[in-house]
N, C-alpha and C positions, 0 to 999 in steps of 0.2 A: 180670126181661126188660123191655126198653126197648120202650116203646110206639111204633106207627109214626107217631103225630102228633109226639111229641118227636123223633124220627128225621128226620121230614120238615121240622120247624122247624130242626134244626140243618145238615141239609143246604142248605136256603135260605139260611141264614146263611152259610155257607161260600162258595156260589156267588156271592151278592152282595158279599161281602168280595173274592172273588178278581177279580170283574169290575172292583171298583173299584181294587185293586192293580195290574190288568193295564192298563186303559184310562184312569184317571183319574190316579193317583199320578205316573207318568212324565213327562207333557206338564207338570203342575203344577211339578215339581221343576226341570225343565230351562227350561222357557219363562216361567214365570209368577212364582212365589214367590222363588225364588233368583237367578234371571237368571244372570249369568256366574260367580257364586260357588257353583257346583254342585259338591259332593264327589265325589271319584272314585268313591265308594261307590255314588251314584245315577246317574252319568256312565256305568257301566258296562252299565247295563241298556239304556238309550237308545243308547250308540254302540257297540253290536254287541259285546256283552261275551264274552270267553273264558271265562270263569267262569261257569258255568251255576248252581252253588250260590248264588253272590251275586244272579244274576237271580232265582232263585226265593225267596230270601230278601226281595226288594223286592217281589214280587208278593203274596207272603203276609204281608207285614207287617201289613196293615189286620186281617186274620183274627187274626193272633197278638195285635194290640193289643187287639181286642175281648175275646178270650179271658183275657187278662191282666185286663183291667177287670172281667170278669164273675167271675173267681176272686177278685180284691180285694174285691168287693161280697158274695161268698158268705163269706168269712172274715171280714169285719166283721161280717155277720149273726149267723154262730155266736158269736162273742164277747160279744154282748149278751144279758143276762139275760132 
């Protein structure tokens, strides 16, 4: 059984990454880092996307990246003797 402490930590991680993906990532991509060279993939979220799946992917990208890094670190730690 998963402890409430672990569940609370994972929930806070998700909420933090969701906030970053929703508030920080779109303005950075459109206005700051890439300027006019914004790919349509990211412009879809800011420009009123008709594709909600694409918008959710952009918003959840920070959380998915964190989980990918955590998974890779776990896999490396399991292969060491």
